[in-house]
mmCIF file of the N, C-alpha and C atoms, coordinates in Angstrom:
data_MODEL
# 
_entry.id   MODEL 
# 
loop_
_atom_site.group_PDB 
_atom_site.id 
_atom_site.type_symbol 
_atom_site.label_atom_id 
_atom_site.label_alt_id 
_atom_site.label_comp_id 
_atom_site.label_asym_id 
_atom_site.label_entity_id 
_atom_site.label_seq_id 
_atom_site.pdbx_PDB_ins_code 
_atom_site.Cartn_x 
_atom_site.Cartn_y 
_atom_site.Cartn_z 
_atom_site.occupancy 
_atom_site.B_iso_or_equiv 
_atom_site.pdbx_formal_charge 
_atom_site.auth_seq_id 
_atom_site.auth_comp_id 
_atom_site.auth_asym_id 
_atom_site.auth_atom_id 
_atom_site.pdbx_PDB_model_num 
ATOM 1   N N  . MET A 1 1  ? -77.319 -103.990 -106.243 1.00 0.00 ? 1  MET A N  1 
ATOM 2   C CA . MET A 1 1  ? -78.564 -104.283 -105.568 1.00 0.00 ? 1  MET A CA 1 
ATOM 3   C C  . MET A 1 1  ? -79.545 -103.146 -105.830 1.00 0.00 ? 1  MET A C  1 
ATOM 4   N N  . SER A 1 2  ? -80.722 -103.463 -106.273 1.00 0.00 ? 2  SER A N  1 
ATOM 5   C CA . SER A 1 2  ? -81.730 -102.472 -106.616 1.00 0.00 ? 2  SER A CA 1 
ATOM 6   C C  . SER A 1 2  ? -82.676 -102.267 -105.435 1.00 0.00 ? 2  SER A C  1 
ATOM 7   N N  . MET A 1 3  ? -83.047 -101.008 -105.176 1.00 0.00 ? 3  MET A N  1 
ATOM 8   C CA . MET A 1 3  ? -83.943 -100.687 -104.079 1.00 0.00 ? 3  MET A CA 1 
ATOM 9   C C  . MET A 1 3  ? -85.362 -100.572 -104.612 1.00 0.00 ? 3  MET A C  1 
ATOM 10  N N  . SER A 1 4  ? -86.295 -101.207 -103.950 1.00 0.00 ? 4  SER A N  1 
ATOM 11  C CA . SER A 1 4  ? -87.699 -101.107 -104.334 1.00 0.00 ? 4  SER A CA 1 
ATOM 12  C C  . SER A 1 4  ? -88.232 -99.747  -103.897 1.00 0.00 ? 4  SER A C  1 
ATOM 13  N N  . MET A 1 5  ? -88.983 -99.095  -104.767 1.00 0.00 ? 5  MET A N  1 
ATOM 14  C CA . MET A 1 5  ? -89.534 -97.781  -104.441 1.00 0.00 ? 5  MET A CA 1 
ATOM 15  C C  . MET A 1 5  ? -90.999 -97.719  -104.818 1.00 0.00 ? 5  MET A C  1 
ATOM 16  N N  . LYS A 1 6  ? -91.700 -96.861  -104.140 1.00 0.00 ? 6  LYS A N  1 
ATOM 17  C CA . LYS A 1 6  ? -93.106 -96.578  -104.416 1.00 0.00 ? 6  LYS A CA 1 
ATOM 18  C C  . LYS A 1 6  ? -93.217 -95.130  -104.877 1.00 0.00 ? 6  LYS A C  1 
ATOM 19  N N  . ARG A 1 7  ? -94.111 -94.902  -105.802 1.00 0.00 ? 7  ARG A N  1 
ATOM 20  C CA . ARG A 1 7  ? -94.365 -93.545  -106.286 1.00 0.00 ? 7  ARG A CA 1 
ATOM 21  C C  . ARG A 1 7  ? -95.455 -92.919  -105.420 1.00 0.00 ? 7  ARG A C  1 
ATOM 22  N N  . THR A 1 8  ? -95.281 -91.630  -105.114 1.00 0.00 ? 8  THR A N  1 
ATOM 23  C CA . THR A 1 8  ? -96.294 -90.903  -104.363 1.00 0.00 ? 8  THR A CA 1 
ATOM 24  C C  . THR A 1 8  ? -96.381 -89.486  -104.915 1.00 0.00 ? 8  THR A C  1 
ATOM 25  N N  . THR A 1 9  ? -97.430 -88.807  -104.607 1.00 0.00 ? 9  THR A N  1 
ATOM 26  C CA . THR A 1 9  ? -97.621 -87.427  -105.055 1.00 0.00 ? 9  THR A CA 1 
ATOM 27  C C  . THR A 1 9  ? -97.628 -86.525  -103.837 1.00 0.00 ? 9  THR A C  1 
ATOM 28  N N  . VAL A 1 10 ? -96.905 -85.432  -103.933 1.00 0.00 ? 10 VAL A N  1 
ATOM 29  C CA . VAL A 1 10 ? -96.846 -84.460  -102.852 1.00 0.00 ? 10 VAL A CA 1 
ATOM 30  C C  . VAL A 1 10 ? -97.178 -83.100  -103.445 1.00 0.00 ? 10 VAL A C  1 
ATOM 31  N N  . PHE A 1 11 ? -98.052 -82.376  -102.797 1.00 0.00 ? 11 PHE A N  1 
ATOM 32  C CA . PHE A 1 11 ? -98.411 -81.034  -103.242 1.00 0.00 ? 11 PHE A CA 1 
ATOM 33  C C  . PHE A 1 11 ? -97.575 -80.032  -102.455 1.00 0.00 ? 11 PHE A C  1 
ATOM 34  N N  . LEU A 1 12 ? -96.860 -79.171  -103.164 1.00 0.00 ? 12 LEU A N  1 
ATOM 35  C CA . LEU A 1 12 ? -95.987 -78.176  -102.545 1.00 0.00 ? 12 LEU A CA 1 
ATOM 36  C C  . LEU A 1 12 ? -96.440 -76.780  -102.932 1.00 0.00 ? 12 LEU A C  1 
ATOM 37  N N  . PRO A 1 13 ? -96.304 -75.833  -102.008 1.00 0.00 ? 13 PRO A N  1 
ATOM 38  C CA . PRO A 1 13 ? -96.574 -74.443  -102.379 1.00 0.00 ? 13 PRO A CA 1 
ATOM 39  C C  . PRO A 1 13 ? -95.606 -74.025  -103.493 1.00 0.00 ? 13 PRO A C  1 
ATOM 40  N N  . ASP A 1 14 ? -96.035 -73.101  -104.333 1.00 0.00 ? 14 ASP A N  1 
ATOM 41  C CA . ASP A 1 14 ? -95.218 -72.672  -105.474 1.00 0.00 ? 14 ASP A CA 1 
ATOM 42  C C  . ASP A 1 14 ? -93.808 -72.269  -105.074 1.00 0.00 ? 14 ASP A C  1 
ATOM 43  N N  . ALA A 1 15 ? -93.661 -71.494  -104.008 1.00 0.00 ? 15 ALA A N  1 
ATOM 44  C CA . ALA A 1 15 ? -92.344 -70.998  -103.596 1.00 0.00 ? 15 ALA A CA 1 
ATOM 45  C C  . ALA A 1 15 ? -91.437 -72.154  -103.162 1.00 0.00 ? 15 ALA A C  1 
ATOM 46  N N  . LEU A 1 16 ? -91.975 -73.104  -102.429 1.00 0.00 ? 16 LEU A N  1 
ATOM 47  C CA . LEU A 1 16 ? -91.181 -74.254  -101.987 1.00 0.00 ? 16 LEU A CA 1 
ATOM 48  C C  . LEU A 1 16 ? -90.762 -75.104  -103.178 1.00 0.00 ? 16 LEU A C  1 
ATOM 49  N N  . HIS A 1 17 ? -91.673 -75.301  -104.116 1.00 0.00 ? 17 HIS A N  1 
ATOM 50  C CA . HIS A 1 17 ? -91.351 -76.073  -105.319 1.00 0.00 ? 17 HIS A CA 1 
ATOM 51  C C  . HIS A 1 17 ? -90.252 -75.381  -106.123 1.00 0.00 ? 17 HIS A C  1 
ATOM 52  N N  . GLU A 1 18 ? -90.324 -74.064  -106.247 1.00 0.00 ? 18 GLU A N  1 
ATOM 53  C CA . GLU A 1 18 ? -89.310 -73.323  -106.996 1.00 0.00 ? 18 GLU A CA 1 
ATOM 54  C C  . GLU A 1 18 ? -87.953 -73.412  -106.311 1.00 0.00 ? 18 GLU A C  1 
ATOM 55  N N  . ASN A 1 19 ? -87.931 -73.293  -104.980 1.00 0.00 ? 19 ASN A N  1 
ATOM 56  C CA . ASN A 1 19 ? -86.665 -73.433  -104.249 1.00 0.00 ? 19 ASN A CA 1 
ATOM 57  C C  . ASN A 1 19 ? -86.072 -74.821  -104.453 1.00 0.00 ? 19 ASN A C  1 
ATOM 58  N N  . LEU A 1 20 ? -86.897 -75.834  -104.400 1.00 0.00 ? 20 LEU A N  1 
ATOM 59  C CA . LEU A 1 20 ? -86.457 -77.209  -104.609 1.00 0.00 ? 20 LEU A CA 1 
ATOM 60  C C  . LEU A 1 20 ? -85.936 -77.397  -106.029 1.00 0.00 ? 20 LEU A C  1 
ATOM 61  N N  . ARG A 1 21 ? -86.654 -76.852  -107.003 1.00 0.00 ? 21 ARG A N  1 
ATOM 62  C CA . ARG A 1 21 ? -86.235 -76.960  -108.399 1.00 0.00 ? 21 ARG A CA 1 
ATOM 63  C C  . ARG A 1 21 ? -84.879 -76.295  -108.616 1.00 0.00 ? 21 ARG A C  1 
ATOM 64  N N  . GLN A 1 22 ? -84.692 -75.104  -108.041 1.00 0.00 ? 22 GLN A N  1 
ATOM 65  C CA . GLN A 1 22 ? -83.426 -74.400  -108.180 1.00 0.00 ? 22 GLN A CA 1 
ATOM 66  C C  . GLN A 1 22 ? -82.280 -75.159  -107.517 1.00 0.00 ? 22 GLN A C  1 
ATOM 67  N N  . GLU A 1 23 ? -82.531 -75.721  -106.350 1.00 0.00 ? 23 GLU A N  1 
ATOM 68  C CA . GLU A 1 23 ? -81.496 -76.505  -105.668 1.00 0.00 ? 23 GLU A CA 1 
ATOM 69  C C  . GLU A 1 23 ? -81.131 -77.735  -106.491 1.00 0.00 ? 23 GLU A C  1 
ATOM 70  N N  . ALA A 1 24 ? -82.118 -78.390  -107.054 1.00 0.00 ? 24 ALA A N  1 
ATOM 71  C CA . ALA A 1 24 ? -81.859 -79.571  -107.887 1.00 0.00 ? 24 ALA A CA 1 
ATOM 72  C C  . ALA A 1 24 ? -81.015 -79.194  -109.100 1.00 0.00 ? 24 ALA A C  1 
ATOM 73  N N  . PHE A 1 25 ? -81.332 -78.089  -109.715 1.00 0.00 ? 25 PHE A N  1 
ATOM 74  C CA . PHE A 1 25 ? -80.569 -77.635  -110.882 1.00 0.00 ? 25 PHE A CA 1 
ATOM 75  C C  . PHE A 1 25 ? -79.133 -77.291  -110.482 1.00 0.00 ? 25 PHE A C  1 
ATOM 76  N N  . ARG A 1 26 ? -79.011 -76.558  -109.381 1.00 0.00 ? 26 ARG A N  1 
ATOM 77  C CA . ARG A 1 26 ? -77.698 -76.098  -108.923 1.00 0.00 ? 26 ARG A CA 1 
ATOM 78  C C  . ARG A 1 26 ? -76.806 -77.271  -108.494 1.00 0.00 ? 26 ARG A C  1 
ATOM 79  N N  . THR A 1 27 ? -77.372 -78.254  -107.814 1.00 0.00 ? 27 THR A N  1 
ATOM 80  C CA . THR A 1 27 ? -76.580 -79.369  -107.280 1.00 0.00 ? 27 THR A CA 1 
ATOM 81  C C  . THR A 1 27 ? -76.528 -80.564  -108.216 1.00 0.00 ? 27 THR A C  1 
ATOM 82  N N  . ARG A 1 28 ? -77.328 -80.495  -109.310 1.00 0.00 ? 28 ARG A N  1 
ATOM 83  C CA . ARG A 1 28 ? -77.396 -81.612  -110.265 1.00 0.00 ? 28 ARG A CA 1 
ATOM 84  C C  . ARG A 1 28 ? -77.851 -82.907  -109.583 1.00 0.00 ? 28 ARG A C  1 
ATOM 85  N N  . VAL A 1 29 ? -78.796 -82.762  -108.659 1.00 0.00 ? 29 VAL A N  1 
ATOM 86  C CA . VAL A 1 29 ? -79.418 -83.880  -107.963 1.00 0.00 ? 29 VAL A CA 1 
ATOM 87  C C  . VAL A 1 29 ? -80.909 -83.748  -108.213 1.00 0.00 ? 29 VAL A C  1 
ATOM 88  N N  . SER A 1 30 ? -81.570 -84.857  -108.465 1.00 0.00 ? 30 SER A N  1 
ATOM 89  C CA . SER A 1 30 ? -82.999 -84.779  -108.774 1.00 0.00 ? 30 SER A CA 1 
ATOM 90  C C  . SER A 1 30 ? -83.790 -84.257  -107.574 1.00 0.00 ? 30 SER A C  1 
ATOM 91  N N  . MET A 1 31 ? -84.921 -83.649  -107.881 1.00 0.00 ? 31 MET A N  1 
ATOM 92  C CA . MET A 1 31 ? -85.805 -83.167  -106.822 1.00 0.00 ? 31 MET A CA 1 
ATOM 93  C C  . MET A 1 31 ? -86.225 -84.335  -105.936 1.00 0.00 ? 31 MET A C  1 
ATOM 94  N N  . ALA A 1 32 ? -86.510 -85.475  -106.539 1.00 0.00 ? 32 ALA A N  1 
ATOM 95  C CA . ALA A 1 32 ? -86.925 -86.651  -105.770 1.00 0.00 ? 32 ALA A CA 1 
ATOM 96  C C  . ALA A 1 32 ? -85.831 -87.082  -104.794 1.00 0.00 ? 32 ALA A C  1 
ATOM 97  N N  . GLU A 1 33 ? -84.580 -87.058  -105.247 1.00 0.00 ? 33 GLU A N  1 
ATOM 98  C CA . GLU A 1 33 ? -83.474 -87.471  -104.382 1.00 0.00 ? 33 GLU A CA 1 
ATOM 99  C C  . GLU A 1 33 ? -83.293 -86.494  -103.227 1.00 0.00 ? 33 GLU A C  1 
ATOM 100 N N  . ILE A 1 34 ? -83.428 -85.203  -103.488 1.00 0.00 ? 34 ILE A N  1 
ATOM 101 C CA . ILE A 1 34 ? -83.325 -84.205  -102.417 1.00 0.00 ? 34 ILE A CA 1 
ATOM 102 C C  . ILE A 1 34 ? -84.407 -84.449  -101.376 1.00 0.00 ? 34 ILE A C  1 
ATOM 103 N N  . ILE A 1 35 ? -85.621 -84.696  -101.825 1.00 0.00 ? 35 ILE A N  1 
ATOM 104 C CA . ILE A 1 35 ? -86.727 -84.961  -100.901 1.00 0.00 ? 35 ILE A CA 1 
ATOM 105 C C  . ILE A 1 35 ? -86.445 -86.220  -100.088 1.00 0.00 ? 35 ILE A C  1 
ATOM 106 N N  . ARG A 1 36 ? -85.998 -87.306  -100.756 1.00 0.00 ? 36 ARG A N  1 
ATOM 107 C CA . ARG A 1 36 ? -85.691 -88.559  -100.036 1.00 0.00 ? 36 ARG A CA 1 
ATOM 108 C C  . ARG A 1 36 ? -84.619 -88.331  -98.973  1.00 0.00 ? 36 ARG A C  1 
ATOM 109 N N  . LEU A 1 37 ? -83.545 -87.629  -99.339  1.00 0.00 ? 37 LEU A N  1 
ATOM 110 C CA . LEU A 1 37 ? -82.459 -87.389  -98.385  1.00 0.00 ? 37 LEU A CA 1 
ATOM 111 C C  . LEU A 1 37 ? -82.942 -86.594  -97.182  1.00 0.00 ? 37 LEU A C  1 
ATOM 112 N N  . ARG A 1 38 ? -83.772 -85.600  -97.421  1.00 0.00 ? 38 ARG A N  1 
ATOM 113 C CA . ARG A 1 38 ? -84.269 -84.782  -96.309  1.00 0.00 ? 38 ARG A CA 1 
ATOM 114 C C  . ARG A 1 38 ? -85.236 -85.561  -95.431  1.00 0.00 ? 38 ARG A C  1 
ATOM 115 N N  . LEU A 1 39 ? -86.052 -86.401  -96.047  1.00 0.00 ? 39 LEU A N  1 
ATOM 116 C CA . LEU A 1 39 ? -86.962 -87.225  -95.245  1.00 0.00 ? 39 LEU A CA 1 
ATOM 117 C C  . LEU A 1 39 ? -86.184 -88.220  -94.400  1.00 0.00 ? 39 LEU A C  1 
ATOM 118 N N  . GLU A 1 40 ? -85.167 -88.840  -94.993  1.00 0.00 ? 40 GLU A N  1 
ATOM 119 C CA . GLU A 1 40 ? -84.348 -89.792  -94.242  1.00 0.00 ? 40 GLU A CA 1 
ATOM 120 C C  . GLU A 1 40 ? -83.630 -89.094  -93.089  1.00 0.00 ? 40 GLU A C  1 
ATOM 121 N N  . ALA A 1 41 ? -83.115 -87.902  -93.319  1.00 0.00 ? 41 ALA A N  1 
ATOM 122 C CA . ALA A 1 41 ? -82.420 -87.163  -92.265  1.00 0.00 ? 41 ALA A CA 1 
ATOM 123 C C  . ALA A 1 41 ? -83.365 -86.818  -91.125  1.00 0.00 ? 41 ALA A C  1 
ATOM 124 N N  . GLY A 1 42 ? -84.621 -86.559  -91.457  1.00 0.00 ? 42 GLY A N  1 
ATOM 125 C CA . GLY A 1 42 ? -85.607 -86.209  -90.441  1.00 0.00 ? 42 GLY A CA 1 
ATOM 126 C C  . GLY A 1 42 ? -86.139 -87.398  -89.672  1.00 0.00 ? 42 GLY A C  1 
ATOM 127 N N  . THR A 1 43 ? -85.885 -88.602  -90.151  1.00 0.00 ? 43 THR A N  1 
ATOM 128 C CA . THR A 1 43 ? -86.403 -89.791  -89.470  1.00 0.00 ? 43 THR A CA 1 
ATOM 129 C C  . THR A 1 43 ? -85.303 -90.568  -88.766  1.00 0.00 ? 43 THR A C  1 
ATOM 130 N N  . ARG A 1 44 ? -84.079 -90.011  -88.719  1.00 0.00 ? 44 ARG A N  1 
ATOM 131 C CA . ARG A 1 44 ? -82.987 -90.658  -88.008  1.00 0.00 ? 44 ARG A CA 1 
ATOM 132 C C  . ARG A 1 44 ? -83.289 -90.705  -86.529  1.00 0.00 ? 44 ARG A C  1 
ATOM 133 N N  . PRO A 1 45 ? -82.934 -91.792  -85.861  1.00 0.00 ? 45 PRO A N  1 
ATOM 134 C CA . PRO A 1 45 ? -83.181 -91.842  -84.413  1.00 0.00 ? 45 PRO A CA 1 
ATOM 135 C C  . PRO A 1 45 ? -82.368 -90.760  -83.700  1.00 0.00 ? 45 PRO A C  1 
ATOM 136 N N  . PRO A 1 46 ? -82.896 -90.272  -82.572  1.00 0.00 ? 46 PRO A N  1 
ATOM 137 C CA . PRO A 1 46 ? -82.162 -89.228  -81.857  1.00 0.00 ? 46 PRO A CA 1 
ATOM 138 C C  . PRO A 1 46 ? -80.808 -89.772  -81.400  1.00 0.00 ? 46 PRO A C  1 
ATOM 139 N N  . GLY A 1 47 ? -79.883 -88.911  -81.283  1.00 0.00 ? 47 GLY A N  1 
ATOM 140 C CA . GLY A 1 47 ? -78.539 -89.305  -80.884  1.00 0.00 ? 47 GLY A CA 1 
ATOM 141 C C  . GLY A 1 47 ? -77.562 -88.247  -81.306  1.00 0.00 ? 47 GLY A C  1 
ATOM 142 N N  . LYS A 1 48 ? -76.381 -88.682  -81.597  1.00 0.00 ? 48 LYS A N  1 
ATOM 143 C CA . LYS A 1 48 ? -75.329 -87.753  -81.988  1.00 0.00 ? 48 LYS A CA 1 
ATOM 144 C C  . LYS A 1 48 ? -75.688 -87.114  -83.332  1.00 0.00 ? 48 LYS A C  1 
ATOM 145 N N  . PRO A 1 49 ? -75.745 -85.777  -83.401  1.00 0.00 ? 49 PRO A N  1 
ATOM 146 C CA . PRO A 1 49 ? -76.070 -85.133  -84.679  1.00 0.00 ? 49 PRO A CA 1 
ATOM 147 C C  . PRO A 1 49 ? -74.966 -85.378  -85.693  1.00 0.00 ? 49 PRO A C  1 
ATOM 148 N N  . ARG A 1 50 ? -75.353 -85.463  -86.945  1.00 0.00 ? 50 ARG A N  1 
ATOM 149 C CA . ARG A 1 50 ? -74.382 -85.658  -88.019  1.00 0.00 ? 50 ARG A CA 1 
ATOM 150 C C  . ARG A 1 50 ? -73.552 -84.388  -88.156  1.00 0.00 ? 50 ARG A C  1 
ATOM 151 N N  . ARG A 1 51 ? -72.259 -84.557  -88.219  1.00 0.00 ? 51 ARG A N  1 
ATOM 152 C CA . ARG A 1 51 ? -71.345 -83.420  -88.331  1.00 0.00 ? 51 ARG A CA 1 
ATOM 153 C C  . ARG A 1 51 ? -71.143 -83.057  -89.796  1.00 0.00 ? 51 ARG A C  1 
ATOM 154 N N  . ASP A 1 52 ? -71.098 -81.784  -90.040  1.00 0.00 ? 52 ASP A N  1 
ATOM 155 C CA . ASP A 1 52 ? -70.856 -81.288  -91.393  1.00 0.00 ? 52 ASP A CA 1 
ATOM 156 C C  . ASP A 1 52 ? -69.456 -81.709  -91.818  1.00 0.00 ? 52 ASP A C  1 
ATOM 157 N N  . PRO A 1 53 ? -69.308 -82.434  -92.956  1.00 0.00 ? 53 PRO A N  1 
ATOM 158 C CA . PRO A 1 53 ? -67.983 -82.899  -93.351  1.00 0.00 ? 53 PRO A CA 1 
ATOM 159 C C  . PRO A 1 53 ? -67.002 -81.764  -93.625  1.00 0.00 ? 53 PRO A C  1 
ATOM 160 N N  . LEU A 1 54 ? -67.495 -80.588  -93.963  1.00 0.00 ? 54 LEU A N  1 
ATOM 161 C CA . LEU A 1 54 ? -66.596 -79.466  -94.199  1.00 0.00 ? 54 LEU A CA 1 
ATOM 162 C C  . LEU A 1 54 ? -66.113 -78.834  -92.899  1.00 0.00 ? 54 LEU A C  1 
ATOM 163 N N  . ALA A 1 55 ? -66.741 -79.199  -91.772  1.00 0.00 ? 55 ALA A N  1 
ATOM 164 C CA . ALA A 1 55 ? -66.305 -78.642  -90.495  1.00 0.00 ? 55 ALA A CA 1 
ATOM 165 C C  . ALA A 1 55 ? -64.870 -79.051  -90.191  1.00 0.00 ? 55 ALA A C  1 
ATOM 166 N N  . ARG A 1 56 ? -64.429 -80.195  -90.707  1.00 0.00 ? 56 ARG A N  1 
ATOM 167 C CA . ARG A 1 56 ? -63.049 -80.628  -90.493  1.00 0.00 ? 56 ARG A CA 1 
ATOM 168 C C  . ARG A 1 56 ? -62.067 -79.687  -91.157  1.00 0.00 ? 56 ARG A C  1 
ATOM 169 N N  . ALA A 1 57 ? -62.511 -78.988  -92.191  1.00 0.00 ? 57 ALA A N  1 
ATOM 170 C CA . ALA A 1 57 ? -61.623 -78.077  -92.916  1.00 0.00 ? 57 ALA A CA 1 
ATOM 171 C C  . ALA A 1 57 ? -61.535 -76.718  -92.242  1.00 0.00 ? 57 ALA A C  1 
ATOM 172 N N  . GLU A 1 58 ? -62.245 -76.563  -91.135  1.00 0.00 ? 58 GLU A N  1 
ATOM 173 C CA . GLU A 1 58 ? -62.221 -75.303  -90.420  1.00 0.00 ? 58 GLU A CA 1 
ATOM 174 C C  . GLU A 1 58 ? -60.779 -74.951  -90.085  1.00 0.00 ? 58 GLU A C  1 
ATOM 175 N N  . GLY A 1 59 ? -60.384 -73.774  -90.371  1.00 0.00 ? 59 GLY A N  1 
ATOM 176 C CA . GLY A 1 59 ? -59.015 -73.356  -90.126  1.00 0.00 ? 59 GLY A CA 1 
ATOM 177 C C  . GLY A 1 59 ? -58.090 -73.656  -91.296  1.00 0.00 ? 59 GLY A C  1 
ATOM 178 N N  . ALA A 1 60 ? -58.619 -74.222  -92.373  1.00 0.00 ? 60 ALA A N  1 
ATOM 179 C CA . ALA A 1 60 ? -57.776 -74.549  -93.520  1.00 0.00 ? 60 ALA A CA 1 
ATOM 180 C C  . ALA A 1 60 ? -57.374 -73.296  -94.286  1.00 0.00 ? 60 ALA A C  1 
ATOM 181 N N  . VAL A 1 61 ? -58.096 -72.211  -94.087  1.00 0.00 ? 61 VAL A N  1 
ATOM 182 C CA . VAL A 1 61 ? -57.745 -70.947  -94.730  1.00 0.00 ? 61 VAL A CA 1 
ATOM 183 C C  . VAL A 1 61 ? -57.034 -70.083  -93.695  1.00 0.00 ? 61 VAL A C  1 
ATOM 184 N N  . ARG A 1 62 ? -55.807 -69.751  -93.996  1.00 0.00 ? 62 ARG A N  1 
ATOM 185 C CA . ARG A 1 62 ? -55.030 -68.924  -93.072  1.00 0.00 ? 62 ARG A CA 1 
ATOM 186 C C  . ARG A 1 62 ? -54.475 -67.733  -93.846  1.00 0.00 ? 62 ARG A C  1 
ATOM 187 N N  . HIS A 1 63 ? -54.613 -66.552  -93.269  1.00 0.00 ? 63 HIS A N  1 
ATOM 188 C CA . HIS A 1 63 ? -54.088 -65.328  -93.877  1.00 0.00 ? 63 HIS A CA 1 
ATOM 189 C C  . HIS A 1 63 ? -54.610 -65.153  -95.305  1.00 0.00 ? 63 HIS A C  1 
ATOM 190 N N  . GLY A 1 64 ? -55.877 -65.513  -95.523  1.00 0.00 ? 64 GLY A N  1 
ATOM 191 C CA . GLY A 1 64 ? -56.492 -65.324  -96.826  1.00 0.00 ? 64 GLY A CA 1 
ATOM 192 C C  . GLY A 1 64 ? -56.075 -66.337  -97.873  1.00 0.00 ? 64 GLY A C  1 
ATOM 193 N N  . ARG A 1 65 ? -55.310 -67.366  -97.498  1.00 0.00 ? 65 ARG A N  1 
ATOM 194 C CA . ARG A 1 65 ? -54.881 -68.391  -98.452  1.00 0.00 ? 65 ARG A CA 1 
ATOM 195 C C  . ARG A 1 65 ? -55.242 -69.764  -97.923  1.00 0.00 ? 65 ARG A C  1 
ATOM 196 N N  . LEU A 1 66 ? -55.491 -70.658  -98.850  1.00 0.00 ? 66 LEU A N  1 
ATOM 197 C CA . LEU A 1 66 ? -55.775 -72.031  -98.450  1.00 0.00 ? 66 LEU A CA 1 
ATOM 198 C C  . LEU A 1 66 ? -54.523 -72.676  -97.882  1.00 0.00 ? 66 LEU A C  1 
ATOM 199 N N  . SER A 1 67 ? -54.724 -73.466  -96.866  1.00 0.00 ? 67 SER A N  1 
ATOM 200 C CA . SER A 1 67 ? -53.619 -74.211  -96.285  1.00 0.00 ? 67 SER A CA 1 
ATOM 201 C C  . SER A 1 67 ? -53.059 -75.187  -97.311  1.00 0.00 ? 67 SER A C  1 
ATOM 202 N N  . GLN A 1 68 ? -51.779 -75.462  -97.229  1.00 0.00 ? 68 GLN A N  1 
ATOM 203 C CA . GLN A 1 68 ? -51.177 -76.452  -98.111  1.00 0.00 ? 68 GLN A CA 1 
ATOM 204 C C  . GLN A 1 68 ? -51.742 -77.838  -97.836  1.00 0.00 ? 68 GLN A C  1 
ATOM 205 N N  . ASN A 1 69 ? -52.344 -78.013  -96.683  1.00 0.00 ? 69 ASN A N  1 
ATOM 206 C CA . ASN A 1 69 ? -52.879 -79.319  -96.298  1.00 0.00 ? 69 ASN A CA 1 
ATOM 207 C C  . ASN A 1 69 ? -54.390 -79.404  -96.493  1.00 0.00 ? 69 ASN A C  1 
ATOM 208 N N  . ILE A 1 70 ? -54.920 -78.624  -97.426  1.00 0.00 ? 70 ILE A N  1 
ATOM 209 C CA . ILE A 1 70 ? -56.372 -78.600  -97.624  1.00 0.00 ? 70 ILE A CA 1 
ATOM 210 C C  . ILE A 1 70 ? -56.931 -79.970  -97.989  1.00 0.00 ? 70 ILE A C  1 
ATOM 211 N N  . ASP A 1 71 ? -56.227 -80.732  -98.814  1.00 0.00 ? 71 ASP A N  1 
ATOM 212 C CA . ASP A 1 71 ? -56.729 -82.053  -99.184  1.00 0.00 ? 71 ASP A CA 1 
ATOM 213 C C  . ASP A 1 71 ? -56.826 -82.961  -97.963  1.00 0.00 ? 71 ASP A C  1 
ATOM 214 N N  . GLU A 1 72 ? -55.832 -82.898  -97.099  1.00 0.00 ? 72 GLU A N  1 
ATOM 215 C CA . GLU A 1 72 ? -55.871 -83.709  -95.884  1.00 0.00 ? 72 GLU A CA 1 
ATOM 216 C C  . GLU A 1 72 ? -57.008 -83.264  -94.978  1.00 0.00 ? 72 GLU A C  1 
ATOM 217 N N  . ALA A 1 73 ? -57.205 -81.939  -94.873  1.00 0.00 ? 73 ALA A N  1 
ATOM 218 C CA . ALA A 1 73 ? -58.279 -81.423  -94.019  1.00 0.00 ? 73 ALA A CA 1 
ATOM 219 C C  . ALA A 1 73 ? -59.638 -81.875  -94.514  1.00 0.00 ? 73 ALA A C  1 
ATOM 220 N N  . LEU A 1 74 ? -59.803 -81.938  -95.847  1.00 0.00 ? 74 LEU A N  1 
ATOM 221 C CA . LEU A 1 74 ? -61.103 -82.317  -96.404  1.00 0.00 ? 74 LEU A CA 1 
ATOM 222 C C  . LEU A 1 74 ? -61.294 -83.817  -96.524  1.00 0.00 ? 74 LEU A C  1 
ATOM 223 N N  . TYR A 1 75 ? -60.251 -84.521  -96.930  1.00 0.00 ? 75 TYR A N  1 
ATOM 224 C CA . TYR A 1 75 ? -60.436 -85.923  -97.305  1.00 0.00 ? 75 TYR A CA 1 
ATOM 225 C C  . TYR A 1 75 ? -59.686 -86.917  -96.434  1.00 0.00 ? 75 TYR A C  1 
ATOM 226 N N  . GLY A 1 76 ? -58.880 -86.443  -95.510  1.00 0.00 ? 76 GLY A N  1 
ATOM 227 C CA . GLY A 1 76 ? -58.094 -87.359  -94.694  1.00 0.00 ? 76 GLY A CA 1 
ATOM 228 C C  . GLY A 1 76 ? -56.841 -87.776  -95.433  1.00 0.00 ? 76 GLY A C  1 
ATOM 229 N N  . ASP A 1 77 ? -56.163 -88.757  -94.880  1.00 0.00 ? 77 ASP A N  1 
ATOM 230 C CA . ASP A 1 77 ? -54.891 -89.202  -95.490  1.00 0.00 ? 77 ASP A CA 1 
ATOM 231 C C  . ASP A 1 77 ? -55.067 -89.937  -96.774  1.00 0.00 ? 77 ASP A C  1 
# 
């Protein structure tokens, strides 16, 4: 299923544009996609905040080593 999209122009300060460009390069996600994701996150109805998926892995590192159950902590069964 294809999503209909509209093109728009946004003017960003140089520093913000550079930060966005670097994040896009580092994460291999387009600048447009990063902007869309952040806009969508900001327009979510109030309610339960989205939990960081890596928060489930909290405690997976013990005594300086990864837990043997790291895959379960990150991805479930």
